[in-house]
C-alpha positions as CSV (number, residue, x, y, z in Angstrom):
1,M,20.2,-61.2,-57.4
2,T,16.8,-61.8,-55.8
3,E,14.6,-64.8,-56.6
4,T,12.1,-62.4,-58.1
5,A,14.7,-61.0,-60.4
6,K,16.0,-64.5,-61.4
7,S,12.6,-65.7,-62.2
8,G,11.8,-62.7,-64.4
9,H,8.8,-61.8,-62.3
10,V,7.9,-58.1,-62.5
11,A,6.0,-56.8,-59.5
12,A,2.6,-55.4,-60.3
13,A,1.2,-52.4,-58.5
14,T,-1.2,-54.8,-56.8
15,D,1.8,-56.6,-55.3
16,V,2.9,-53.5,-53.4
17,P,1.5,-53.5,-49.8
18,A,-0.6,-50.4,-49.1
19,T,1.7,-49.4,-46.3
20,N,4.5,-49.0,-48.9
21,L,2.5,-46.6,-51.1
22,P,2.6,-42.9,-50.7
23,Q,0.0,-41.8,-48.2
24,Q,-2.7,-39.3,-49.4
25,W,-3.2,-36.1,-47.5
26,A,-5.9,-36.2,-44.8
27,A,-8.9,-34.7,-46.6
28,A,-9.9,-31.5,-45.0
29,V,-10.8,-30.2,-48.4
30,D,-12.3,-32.4,-51.2
31,R,-9.8,-33.2,-53.9
32,D,-10.6,-35.1,-57.1
33,A,-7.8,-37.0,-58.8
34,P,-6.4,-35.2,-61.8
35,P,-7.7,-36.5,-65.1
36,L,-5.4,-38.9,-67.0
37,A,-7.4,-38.9,-70.2
38,G,-9.5,-36.4,-72.0
39,H,-9.2,-33.2,-74.0
40,E,-6.1,-31.1,-73.5
41,R,-8.0,-28.3,-71.7
42,T,-9.6,-30.8,-69.4
43,I,-6.2,-32.4,-68.5
44,L,-4.4,-29.1,-68.0
45,T,-7.1,-27.4,-66.0
46,G,-7.7,-30.6,-64.0
47,F,-4.0,-30.8,-63.0
48,L,-3.8,-27.1,-62.2
49,D,-6.9,-27.4,-60.0
50,W,-5.5,-30.6,-58.3
51,H,-2.3,-28.6,-57.5
52,R,-4.4,-25.7,-56.2
53,T,-6.4,-28.0,-53.9
54,T,-3.2,-29.8,-52.8
55,F,-1.7,-26.5,-51.7
56,E,-4.9,-25.7,-49.8
57,L,-4.8,-29.1,-48.1
58,K,-1.2,-28.6,-47.0
59,C,-2.2,-25.3,-45.4
60,S,-5.3,-26.7,-43.7
61,G,-5.4,-27.5,-40.0
62,V,-2.5,-25.2,-39.1
63,P,-3.3,-22.5,-36.5
64,A,-3.3,-19.1,-38.3
65,A,-0.3,-17.8,-36.3
66,R,1.8,-20.8,-37.4
67,L,1.1,-20.2,-41.1
68,S,3.6,-17.4,-41.0
69,D,6.4,-19.5,-39.5
70,R,9.6,-19.4,-41.6
71,G,10.6,-22.9,-41.1
72,V,14.0,-23.3,-42.8
73,P,16.3,-20.3,-42.1
74,P,17.7,-18.4,-43.9
75,S,14.8,-18.9,-46.3
76,E,12.0,-16.4,-46.1
77,L,9.4,-19.0,-47.2
78,S,6.3,-19.6,-45.1
79,L,2.9,-21.0,-45.9
80,H,1.4,-17.5,-45.5
81,G,4.0,-16.1,-47.9
82,L,3.4,-18.8,-50.4
83,L,-0.3,-18.2,-50.2
84,R,0.2,-14.5,-50.9
85,H,2.7,-15.3,-53.7
86,L,0.4,-17.8,-55.4
87,A,-2.5,-15.2,-55.3
88,E,-0.1,-12.7,-57.0
89,V,1.0,-15.2,-59.6
90,E,-2.7,-16.1,-60.4
91,R,-3.5,-12.4,-60.8
92,F,-0.5,-11.7,-62.9
93,W,-0.7,-14.5,-65.4
94,F,-4.4,-14.8,-65.9
95,R,-5.9,-11.4,-65.2
96,M,-3.1,-9.0,-66.1
97,Q,-1.0,-10.9,-68.7
98,F,-3.7,-12.9,-70.5
99,A,-7.0,-11.0,-70.0
100,G,-5.3,-7.6,-70.1
101,E,-7.1,-6.4,-67.0
102,E,-5.6,-3.1,-65.8
103,I,-5.5,-3.8,-62.1
104,P,-2.7,-3.3,-59.5
105,F,-0.5,-6.0,-58.1
106,L,-1.7,-7.4,-54.8
107,Y,1.7,-7.3,-53.0
108,Y,4.5,-6.6,-55.4
109,Q,6.2,-3.2,-55.2
110,S,9.0,-2.4,-57.6
111,D,10.9,-0.6,-54.8
112,H,10.4,-3.5,-52.4
113,P,10.3,-6.8,-54.4
114,G,9.4,-10.0,-52.6
115,Q,6.8,-8.4,-50.4
116,D,4.5,-11.4,-51.0
117,F,7.0,-13.5,-49.1
118,R,8.4,-10.9,-46.7
119,A,5.5,-8.7,-45.4
120,L,3.4,-11.2,-43.5
121,D,1.1,-8.6,-41.9
122,G,-2.6,-8.9,-42.3
123,D,-5.1,-11.6,-41.6
124,V,-4.1,-15.0,-43.0
125,E,-7.8,-15.9,-43.5
126,A,-8.2,-12.8,-45.6
127,A,-5.2,-13.8,-47.6
128,L,-6.8,-17.2,-48.2
129,G,-9.9,-15.5,-49.4
130,V,-7.9,-13.4,-51.8
131,W,-6.1,-16.4,-53.2
132,R,-9.4,-18.3,-53.6
133,A,-11.0,-15.3,-55.4
134,E,-7.9,-15.1,-57.7
135,C,-8.2,-18.8,-58.5
136,A,-11.9,-18.4,-59.3
137,R,-11.2,-15.5,-61.6
138,S,-8.5,-17.4,-63.3
139,R,-10.9,-20.3,-64.0
140,E,-13.4,-17.9,-65.5
141,I,-10.8,-16.5,-67.8
142,V,-9.6,-19.9,-69.0
143,A,-13.2,-21.1,-69.5
144,A,-14.1,-18.1,-71.6
145,A,-11.1,-18.5,-73.9
146,P,-12.1,-20.1,-77.2
147,S,-8.7,-21.8,-77.6
148,L,-5.6,-22.7,-75.8
149,E,-3.8,-21.4,-78.9
150,E,-4.8,-17.8,-78.0
151,T,-1.7,-15.7,-77.4
152,R,-0.8,-12.5,-75.8
153,I,2.5,-10.5,-75.8
154,H,4.5,-11.2,-72.7
155,T,4.8,-7.9,-70.9
156,L,8.4,-8.6,-69.8
157,T,9.9,-10.3,-72.8
158,G,7.8,-9.0,-75.7
159,E,7.4,-12.6,-77.0
160,P,4.1,-14.3,-77.6
161,V,2.7,-16.5,-74.8
162,S,-0.2,-18.8,-75.3
163,L,-2.9,-19.8,-72.8
164,R,-1.5,-23.3,-73.1
165,G,1.9,-22.0,-72.1
166,I,0.4,-20.1,-69.1
167,L,-1.4,-23.2,-67.9
168,V,1.7,-25.4,-68.1
169,H,3.7,-22.6,-66.4
170,M,1.1,-22.5,-63.6
171,I,1.2,-26.2,-63.1
172,A,5.0,-26.0,-62.7
173,E,4.7,-23.1,-60.4
174,Y,2.3,-24.9,-58.1
175,A,4.2,-28.2,-58.3
176,R,7.4,-26.4,-57.2
177,H,5.7,-24.6,-54.3
178,N,3.8,-27.7,-53.2
179,G,7.2,-29.2,-52.6
180,H,8.0,-26.2,-50.4
181,T,4.8,-26.6,-48.6
182,D,5.6,-30.2,-47.8
183,L,8.8,-29.1,-46.0
184,L,7.2,-26.2,-44.2
185,R,4.2,-28.2,-43.0
186,E,6.3,-31.1,-41.9
187,R,8.4,-28.7,-39.9
188,I,5.3,-27.2,-38.2
189,D,3.6,-30.3,-37.1
190,G,5.0,-33.4,-38.8
191,A,2.0,-33.7,-41.2
192,A,2.9,-35.2,-44.5
193,G,1.1,-36.7,-47.6
194,Y,0.6,-36.2,-51.3
């Protein structure tokens, strides 16, 4: 038992040396901390935007050709593929599922599922622009909704899904994929951070 434990002293966050704290990502893109207080919509959209920006940070500074590297065989994951996938997910959940826009998928094909990850043709910068545009449209849809209680019928299950449920799902989606981007980016050039 340590002397600290014997004395009953509990270390405060201020006792932790800065070198022992997780290191923030080098800021190539401005990123505000997510809100820890406020209205539910503010917190949910703030955390989703923080995850979106985190994803963009983890892709920044990588030569375009390296964004398509599949870093951990046999996985088909790459930063480029995740970029395409997240653009598709934004489009599906906010535009197609919630807003009811009758638009085509960006990459999905029923006879060739997984094309967002597999088919890495095309310009990565263009894919980044598509993802940014989908995020912007998603923000508009959420801002225009009078309540997080608004529901739509899920096209796959036939069950109701609320805007709140979609926002929580999207936070989880980005959180999972930001973990993937950590591994992929570290494999490319050793860069790490939160």
